[in-house]
Structure formats: C-alpha cells, structure tokens
C-alpha atoms as one frame of an Amber mdcrd trajectory, in Angstrom:
protein
   0.132   0.091  -0.003   1.350   3.530  -0.985   0.680   5.792   1.952   2.174
   8.534  -0.008  -1.363   9.027  -1.521  -1.743  11.711  -4.068  -4.799  14.150
  -4.550  -6.628  14.657  -7.747  -3.956  16.660  -9.147  -1.055  14.381  -8.460
   0.103  15.994  -5.529   0.984  14.588  -2.315  -2.112  14.199  -0.083  -0.613
  16.308   2.719  -0.038  19.291   0.475  -3.786  19.630  -0.465  -4.879  23.043
  -0.543  -1.473  24.777  -0.343  -1.144  25.585  -4.100  -3.980  27.859  -3.796
  -2.113  30.148  -1.542   1.469  29.668  -2.556   2.756  33.218  -2.518   0.923
  34.100   0.791   2.345  30.926   2.338   5.826  31.796   1.241   5.566  35.514
   2.202   4.017  34.769   5.715   6.409  31.823   6.352   9.529  33.683   5.617
   8.406  36.571   7.728   8.275  34.350  10.828  11.247  34.848  13.112  12.816
  31.258  13.981  13.515  32.447  17.560   9.820  33.355  18.137   8.120  30.388
  16.128  10.536  27.691  17.775  11.254  29.407  20.972  10.302  26.446  22.884
  13.001  24.244  21.227  15.905  26.678  21.441  17.400  25.291  24.798  17.442
  21.711  23.123  19.410  22.461  19.989  23.006  20.473  19.833  25.954  22.702
  19.977  27.020  23.460  16.310  28.096  22.281  14.170  25.621  19.378  14.175
  23.764  17.256  11.439  20.265  18.819  11.686  17.156  17.621   9.595  14.080
  19.949   8.956  11.459  18.019   7.626   8.392  19.910   6.100  10.701  22.869
   5.614   8.201  24.934   3.897   9.562  28.129   2.483  12.928  27.347   4.253
  13.190  30.041   6.907  13.849  27.503   9.819  16.504  25.724   7.888  18.142
  28.959   7.095  18.029  30.127  10.684  19.642  26.871  11.881  22.375  27.057
   8.962  23.015  30.517  10.285  23.633  29.142  13.796  26.519  26.990  12.171
  24.705  23.624  11.649  24.994  21.294   8.695  21.056  21.296   7.511  19.210
  19.125   5.371  15.982  20.385   4.548  12.835  18.406   3.063   9.907  19.794
   1.510   7.230  17.980  -0.824   5.690  21.316  -2.468   8.130  22.122  -5.481
   7.009  25.785  -5.375   8.120  26.196  -1.668  11.210  24.200  -2.201  12.227
  26.373  -5.274  11.647  29.557  -3.401  13.688  28.384  -0.162  16.543  27.383
  -2.540  16.410  31.034  -4.268  15.780  32.951  -1.038  18.425  31.144   0.800
  20.919  30.150  -1.876  23.935  31.754   0.056  23.588  29.289   2.813  25.094
  25.771   3.082  21.585  23.731   2.963  20.934  20.464   1.382  17.473  20.872
  -0.097  15.624  17.484  -0.836  12.133  17.036  -2.296  10.292  14.381  -0.016
   7.890  13.844   2.553   6.976  11.598   5.598   6.309   8.812   6.312   9.210
   7.219   4.418  11.759   9.994   3.487  13.189   7.938   0.601  14.752  10.977
  -0.537  17.622  10.507   2.192  20.504   8.501   0.902  21.620   5.652   3.307
  24.861   7.032   3.242  23.764  10.272   5.171  25.079  10.439   8.567  22.446
  10.022  11.474  21.129  13.422  12.732  21.752  15.137  15.869  18.346  17.003
  15.741  15.159  16.690  13.719  12.757  19.417  13.482   9.088  18.456  12.481
   7.159  21.936  12.691   3.600  22.194  11.570   3.637  18.693   9.602   2.315
  16.191  12.161  -1.375  17.076  11.519  -1.353  16.340   7.911  -0.586  12.457
   8.553  -3.206  10.166   9.343  -2.605   7.645  12.203  -1.154   4.909   9.770
   1.317   7.439   8.496   2.246   8.646  11.790   3.151   5.137  12.984   5.315
   4.765   9.751   6.905   8.116  10.321   7.974   7.271  13.802   9.665   4.061
  12.768  11.302   5.940   9.828  12.618   8.630  12.235  13.955   6.315  14.607
  16.189   4.905  12.188  17.380   8.581  11.061  18.630  10.070  14.417  21.569
   9.062  16.386  21.444   7.773  20.116  21.167  10.988  22.280  19.640  12.927
  19.311  16.688  14.959  19.620  13.267  15.184  17.799  11.296  18.524  18.096
   7.500  18.358  17.117   4.816  20.867  17.002   1.236  19.364  16.910  -1.818
  21.432  15.597  -5.400  21.175  16.373  -7.984  23.300  15.093  -9.837  24.035
  11.775  -8.050  23.616   8.510  -5.958  26.450   7.195  -4.143  26.692   3.924
  -3.619  22.994   4.003  -6.977  21.126   3.797  -6.006  17.603   4.603  -5.838
  17.827   8.539  -6.394  15.411  11.139  -6.725  15.644  14.811  -3.580  15.234
  16.877  -3.012  13.867  20.312   0.264  14.629  22.093  -0.052  11.660  24.651
  -0.262   9.159  21.729   2.416  10.604  19.928   4.616  10.338  23.047   3.634
   6.668  23.279   4.492   6.115  19.925   7.986   7.506  20.073   8.492   5.643
  23.310   7.847   2.380  21.656  10.502   3.242  19.311  13.215   4.145  21.903
  12.332   7.753  22.582  11.948   9.506  26.050   9.873  12.767  26.294  12.043
  15.626  27.688   9.727  18.513  26.885   5.849  18.361  26.568   3.974  21.663
  26.462   0.075  21.716  25.811  -2.363  24.372  24.677  -0.015  26.676  23.152
  -1.397  29.573  21.005  -0.780  30.120  17.414   2.242  32.400  16.304  -0.357
  34.000  14.005  -2.493  36.338  16.169  -5.640  35.942  13.956  -5.657  32.145
  14.469  -7.245  32.125  18.034  -9.073  28.779  17.221  -5.842  26.910  16.616
  -3.793  25.486  19.469  -0.419  23.582  19.697   1.458  21.028  21.601   5.120
  21.226  21.448   7.401  18.447  22.543  10.938  17.285  22.275  11.930  13.410
  22.237  15.298  12.151  22.857  16.531   8.841  21.242  17.904   6.591  24.321
C-alpha cells in the first residue's frame, strides 16, 4: 500500500490546499522569526556544528536560521514551489534541499550520517494515524543515540492546508517511546504564532533517542 497518497492533481495528499495560496504561504512563512516560532525548542538544540534535519521545511526559514547558527542542515519539502523559493531565497547558505515527505523519506540517502536533531514543525496534523506510525519508525532510524526530535502538533480548523487530522500529544509520545525515545519536553495548549488564529492550539514536544 502506498501511504504517499496523491490528490486529484497528482500532488501528495498532505499538500492539499497549499497550491491555492503559494505566494501568501511563502511570504507569511519567511516573515516568521525562528527564535519566536520555535522558541520552545531553542534550549534543546545541539552545539554547532551538528547534523540537523528539517522535515516539512516549507519556505525554508527555519532551515536558514539553523544554518546561520552553524549547523549542517538538510531540509526536506514536498511542495516544489516552496522548495524552489527556499533555494532561491537562501542560496547563500550551506543547506541541502531535498524534495520528499513523511512517512518514508526515501529522498535521504542511506549514506547520510545520523542526525543530531530533527525538526518537524507544523507537519504532524497532515498525516493520518497509519502514516504517523510509519513516520516514527522511519525517524528512529535517522537519529543518533542521544539525538533529539522536536515536534509541534496542531489542533484546530484547516488553514491553507486542507488535509488535516486531529493530533494527540499523549498518543504521539507513546508512539515515540515504543521506538526508543523518551520525552524531555511536553507543552500543551500553546497559542498560534499568528494572532488571527485564536481557534488553533499547539502542543510542542522534544523526544530524545535513548
């Protein structure tokens, strides 16, 4: 069974809706400050230079901020329009840009080193339950012992992306624990960084590979 299902236009299912708002998404995303949007994760970043994987990199702003901190960053994004904008906007930074998506991340070469830190920001709600199980299994093979995985889990009505599923932080932690992770940060009921999205709440967590 192919869990990378496509919609009627041949796009990955998890990207449904975004094509209608390509320019708006890129503009609003690249205007976000990493140290604000990902502030809860800052204390858990490894010392640079480290190997960092940004999954669902969108318009590239988080990958760029991590590269500016001195890290070796691999950024993965399934939307060609977002990936192209990221590569153009941040072409002066040493970032490896790849087209791909969870749950299997076949775009990553087996020769790649294990990652010290994986960022999955605003992605998990686009995966269904089966895809999440597969994604956790995949992630456990990509991160080194002691490495950390930072996730933000969204709940609320659909935004630009229309393929959304409810998330449950406790279930997510349980899935990661089954694959050898321990939870070292768990924040619930966090507001959106966008002030107009008062009906969207987030859980943020960091899980460390034992």
